[in-house]
Each structure stands twice: as structure tokens, then as C-alpha cells.
N, C-alpha and C positions, 0 to 999 in steps of 0.2 A: 312760113308754118312751121321749125323747128331751129331754132338756132347750132349750125357747125360749131365744132371744138374737134382741133388737127390731136394725133392723135402720132405724134412725132416730138424727136428733141433738134430736126433737122431744120435747124434757123432759116435756110431756103427756102424750104417746101414752103414751110409757116408766110412768111415775108409774099410769096407768089400766090398762096391761097385765101391770103386774108382774112384767116378765122374769127372767130369772138372771144374762142380760150384758149389754150394747148393745155396738153397732157401730156405728162413724163412716168417714165419709169423705169425700173433698173436695166431691164428691156435694151429701151430705146438707151437711154444716160447709155451703154455701156458700144452702143451702138455708134452713136454721136460723137465719146470719148474717141472713136479711130479715126476719126475726120483728119483729117492735114488742116481744115480753123478749127478746130478747139484745143491744138495744141498748147497756144497758150495760154488757154482757162486752167487746162491741167497739170500746167509750172505754176503757174498761182498759185492755185489752189494746192501743191504739195510746198511751195512756198509757205506759206498763211498754217497747216496745217505741225509744221514745225518735227514733218517727221512723221506724227499719227496717221497712218493709214484708212484709220478709221473716219477718222474726222476731214480728211483731204478725200474723202467719197462726199460729204454733208458738205465740203468750203463748194465743190464740183457741181451737185447738182445744183447750190442756190446758183452759180453763178453762168449755172447755161442756162435757167431756170429764168434771172434779171436782164439775159440774153432775149427772149423770149418776152420778157411780158414788154420790150420796146417795140412787140411788134404788133402787142394783139391790144384789142382796147380791155379787155377781162379780166380775165385768172391763167392763175397757171397752178397745174395742180405737181407738187413735189409729193412721191410719196418717203414714208417711214418704210429705213430697212426691214427685210421682211422676217428676219429670224427674233423680231420683237412681235412676231404675231399674234401675241400668245399670252404675253404681260403686261396688262395697264397699263399697271403705272410707267414700265419705260416706254413704250408709247409717247405716250401724254410727254414726257421729259424729251425726248426725240422731236416731236415734232413745235415746242417751246421752244427749243433750241434749233432747230428751224427757221420758224420764222426772225427769232434775234437774229440768226444769220444775215437774211433777209434785211429786218427793221437798220442792220448796220448798215446795206446796200445802202437805208432812204430810201425804202420799198415799206409803205403800209400793208398790213397783216392780210389790210380786206382788198388785195390782190391778188391774197393766197388761199389753193386749197390745198389743205393734208392729207397724202393717200394713206387709207389705208384702209389692209382688206377687212371683212367683212365674217369675221371671227366673232365670238359673243366677248371679248377682251378685247375687241378692237376694237365695237360698238360699241358699248359698255366707255371706256379711251374720249370715246367720240364725243357722246353725250355731256364729259366733261369739257373736254376741251371748249366746246360750240357754246356753253354758261359761261366761257370767261373769252367768251365772242374771239375764238380761233376755227374760225370753218373748216367741216372737210370735207370730203368724198370717195364713202367710202365702196373700195371696188372687190374684186373676183365672189362677183354677187349671182348664185348660178341658179335661188330659193326662191320660193314666197318668205316665210318663216326669216331670212334673213333679210328680207325686202320690210316687213313690220317693223323687224326689230330696230332698224335705223330711222322706219320714220317717228313711231317711238320715241326715239334715241333723241328726235330733233334738227337730225343730218341735215347739212347745207344740200349731198349731193348722192346719189349713189349711181354706182357703174352696172347695171343690169349684165351679165354679156351676153353674148347672143350668139357667136359661130364656136366657141366652145362648146357650148350645149348642141348645138348644130354637129360636133367635134365627134362628140363622146353616141351619140342616138346613132351614125351612122358607122360607128365601129364596132354602136353593143346591138343594134339591132340589124332584125332584115332587110330595112326599109335602107333606103343606097340617096333617093333622089327626093327631093322637098320643092315646093313653090313656097310662097312669099305666103302663102295663107295657111303652111301644115309646117312653115319650118318650127320646130316644136323652140328655138328660138327668141322667132319671131312672137311665137304664142307666149312668152316669158314674162315680156318685157309688156304685151299688150297688157294684160292681166296684169299687171302691177300697177305699171300706170292708171288702169281703169280702177281700181283698188287707192290707189291715189287719191286720184279725180275725188270719186264717190266720197272719199270721207272727211275732203281737207284740210291733204295733208298738205301744206307748203316744199316739203323735201323736192327737189328739182331733181326729177326722172333723164339718167343720159345717156341711152344705149349705149353701148363699146362691145369692142369684136367679131368685127364684121368679116363672114368672107367674100361675099357677091354683092352686084349691085340692087340683088331682088331680096334682099333682110332687107338694106338701108330703104329703099320706096315703098317696102312695108312696112317700115314705122314711121311713115312722114307726116309730121305732128306732133310726134312728140318733143319733149320741151327741151330737153338737147341729141344732138347723133353728137360722135366720138371718131374721126373715122382717117383714115390712115391716107396717105400723101396718096398710092398708090388707086386708089377705090376714087379719093377725090378726083383728081384727073380721069377717070373712067367719067365720071358722076359732069364732068364739065363735059363733057365731048358727047350725053344722050340728052336730046333734045326732041324727045321725046314728054306730052305730058306729063306732070304728077298730082300724084291724085292723092289730098289728104287721105290718111289710114287712122288717125288716132286725135283724136279731139275732147279735151278738157270740158264742155259742155255735147257731147255726143249721147244718147241711150243710150245703156249699154243695161243689163243683167246686173239686178243688184246681186254683190257681194256682202252676207255677212259680215260685221268688224271684227278684227282675231286681236290675239296679244299672248306672247308667250315668255315666260317664267326662263330662267336658266336652262332646266330640267327641261319646257316643252321645245325648245329654242333646239338642243342636242339631240329632242329622239326624232324632232321634224327631219332636220337634217341625215341621221342615221337614219331612216324611210328614204329616204333618196342619194340611192347610189347615183347617182348623175355628178350631183351637187357637190356633195365628199368628196369623189373623187376630182371633183375639177377645181372646188379649192383647194385640195391639198397638194395639187396637182403646179395649181399656182401661183404658191404658197416656190413653194421646192424650186422652180423657175425664175424666180423676181431672185431667191436668197442664193439660185449656181448665177446667177449673169449681177450679183452684187458682188457677190467674191471674184469673180470675174475679171468684172471692174477696178477692186480693190488688188490684187493681181497687176492688175494695167497701171493702175497708178505709184502701183510698189517697182516697178521698173520700167519706169519711166524718166 
């Protein structure tokens, strides 16, 4: 029903679960960089960067990505520095730099997705990169306007978040318990998926950030789902029948086609406090772990 993608930088976990693709981000890289088996890659990155810690972070991300590529038949997502989330030109340049580093290792750009936050500036960068043959994964996506803008920009893949949406509603409303049928994150991704299929967009929908098995099972049939090793293990133990919930051919209520210019996009985000807060929070946390990673490299 769905292609499974590993949401981890842990090579051993990827080898164990044999997913189609794998995604990484600064938080996962920081966690991976603290594992003893990655010590040689840290030293290699530092040596190649010749003292430039920011560049060492890029080398490490690509080194870990290169190891993961040996284990997956599909692609690895490598994230642009989140500090560039509001700078279109710098995002484009960083993406090209990462692709160059992969190509220096003999890895073709067809095996890589450049991961970019779904800000207006990030989506514009992705639009340029896609036209130049560099495929992108737009992450930190919480809002329908973000999804529409990504589809219109022709991005290869989006990562709409599920669990972080649920977190926000639990923290900011009186409702504390949800089922797969009422989970606001599941409903958000379902709406985006159905809209894309109704209007013939080729952009892949990959649900991300899950809190429980119910959310994953509630999106069975989605193009792809990126799942942590812990939840993959729980799924492997579940012997119940899995019901397909999403289908490109299923009849659903028609959604009128929409489009957003910059002003409309920003207003739609402004009117959605959940998306505004979670996008900002996600960028801040990725920046924090990028800095943590750079500090780790500086002290290695």
C-alpha cells in the first residue's frame, strides 16, 4: 500500500528494516554523530574541511548519507542548514554544494533528495532546484497552503507532519484523546493527499513525525510514510489486518483547486496558529541541533 522510509541516521536500524528510502535531519545527525561507530566519519569530515566547522557538518551529513545509500534501493534526504530557511539564494547554493559533495563520492544526484523547510523562501528555492534537476523534499509542512505552494512549484516530495500537529492540539485545546479518525495530523495529511490526487499533482506525499501506530495505520495507502525505528519495530510485531485508508482512485469530496501568491501564502500561515508555531519551532530546533553538531565537531 505504502512505501516505507526510515526516519533515522542509524545505519544498523536501516539495515535491519530494509526501507525504500531514508531521511535524515540535523537532530538525527547529531544523535548519530554521538554513536561510536560514526567516530571515523567525524574524523574524516574534520580532515576534509580543514578546520571549517560549518563545512565539516556538510561533509559529515554527506558521509553518513553515503553509508545509508549502500543499504537502501531508493534515495536519501539530506537537509539544508535550517539557518538558511528564509534565504532563497543561500538555500539554492547550499543544495548545489551538497550535491557536489555527493558527486565527489561517485553518488549521482538521482539518489538524493535535498531537504528544505516549507517556508515561502524554501519553496521558491526548491522550484529553481527542481528545474535544474535537483530533486527536493519539503519538510516542516503543517498547513494546506504550504502543500499547495509545493505542488505548484513542482517539488518531488513533501513531508507533511502528523505527530507534531497532534502535539499542538493536545497542548492548546481541551481535547486530549484522539483516534486515527479524529487525529488532526492524520486528517491534515489525508486532505493533502486527496487534493493532490484529484488535481493530478505528481508530488509524492510522505507522512512524517508519528507518535503512535494508530497514526501510521490511519494513513495506510499514502504514497510514502517515514517512520522511526522504534515504531517500525512495533509495526513488525503487529499481526492484525492492515486496512488501506488512502487510495488515489477512491472517490472523495471534490476540493476546488487553489493557488497562493506570496501575500496569500503568508496570510494563510498567519491565520493558522498551529502551523505558524510548529514551523517556527521546528526550524529553531533544527538550528539548535545543527549548532550542537558543529560544537561536537569542534571538540572532536
